[in-house]
C-alpha positions, 0 to 999 in steps of 0.5 A: 500500500502506497499511503494510508490517506488520500489527502492531508484533509483525510489524516488527523495524525492520531496514530492508530494506523502506526500502532495497529500495523502488524509488521511495524511498516508505518512511521509517523513523520513530520511534514514541512508544517510540523504535523505528523503523518503515517509513512509506509515502508513498502519493503515491510508492508503486506498490503493487509489494509489494516491501516486503512480499516482502522483509520477513524476518518475513513472508518464508517461511523468514525467510532462515534456513540449512537446515543443522544448526549445529555448536557450538564453545566458543572463546577468543581467545589474546590476553588484551588482546583478551579484556579489550576484548571482551564474551565470548571475543573471537570477533568480533575473530577473525572480523573479523580474518580478513576484514580480512586478506582486504582485507574490510569490517566492518559493526557497531554503533558509537556516534556522537559523542553515544553514539547507537547505529548501524551503521557501516563498518570497514576497519581494526582500529582502526575495528573495535575500536569495535564489539567491546563489546555495546551494549544499544540498537537500532542504526540500520542503515538507512544501511549497506545501500547501503554493503554493496552497493557493497562487494560490487560491488567484489568485497570480502568483507563481514562484517556483524554484528548481531542475527538480525533485522538479519542477516535484513534484510541478506540480504533486501536483497541477495537471491539476487544473485551478490553474496551469495557474498562476504557473510558474516553473523554474528548474536548470540544476542539477549536482546531489543532495548531502546528508543533513546528510553529510552537517550537519556533515561538519558544526559540524566539522567546528564549532568544529575546529573553536571553534565557531558556524557558522554565515554565509556560501556561496557556489560558491563565485566569489572571483576568478571569474566566470568560469567552473574551479572555479565552484567547489571552493569558499566555504566560512564561518564565525563564531560568534567569527570571522567575517573574511570570511574563505575558505574550500574545503572538502565538495566540494571534497566529492561532486564533486571529490569523488561523494559518497554523491549523492542521489541514484536516481540521477544516474537514473534521468528522467530529463537529457534531453531537455524536461523539467518539468518546464516553464524555466531552468536556469544554467551557460552558460559554454563555452560562451567564445568559442562561443561568447567571447563578452558575457563572464563576469567574474561576470557571465553568464546565460543560459536560456532555454524557455520550454513553452509559459508561460516561454517565456511570463515571460522571455519577462517581464525581458527585462529591467533587462537582456541583452540576445541573442538566441543561438544554442542548440548545444552549451549547449548540448555540455557543459551541461552534465546533459542535456545529461545523469545522473551522474554516482555514483562511484563504491566505494560509498557503501564502503564510507557509510559503513566506515562512519557508522563504523568509523564516519565522522572524519575518512571519512573527513580525508581518502576520 
């Protein structure tokens, strides 16, 4: 087989094909924009077709639940948890319920150089590193085998990620009895930014500051939780200066310019109410309009229950969460990514041409 996908809009980089290939004939390689795509070694390939059969974007139904979702507004009872969370602390409550069952959590984390990758957590301290949003596509390819190993040991597993990543994990595990203990939680995802541009941005900050980065944080709540502040508050500190500093240039490239989004996001198969997950979490935008008493400047979560398993896990969080069922029309009105994919800007090709020709310094100044 020459390729798993026909065009780049047909590959989200979830790695299911890479992990399921029986001959290890597939590697995940970054393209000129820094996004990972599967590459087949023709000499090793048996042309068995498993890679295309498991691909969530090609698979009929995309591994989605068929049940109608139920919608809840939720907020963690702990102010400290709210401060350390992107929205209302739903992830902390769900993952704590799993940890109490001696379960395992998988989520996005930073390595020592602030590259974003999925990791495994068995303790609340390890889990806490996964709480804040990370607006970069994470490398997920090394955790599939770990997830399967944990499930084989009979452990409960909670995997959190973008909708295409949760679909990829479901594709990898398949209809095996192991899936009974696998709980998938996806995010209402705006789109996936380029890891290459993230690397360039970090290098720029280090050159400007004359020191290595020692900490980064997306979506700080220093100005309070609100939709208006959701694309602000990127904070960083360096090894030579412990003070937190703010910079909005990466946010601008992502949210305002929109040119660093992965091609497949414009053809996303997961921007509807049928989710490839047991639960979906997001910010509960607009709650101040629909039910003002629920608004909290420290954050409020939307939780969608997409399966019986998801509802069961949610029920185990009652001691940590305040919650109330809401009408789906509220979230459909406020969450555009529950209705349609992001649109790539017409100048996207020119952006990348200029990056290749003139480099990142030119891009960050012009765009």
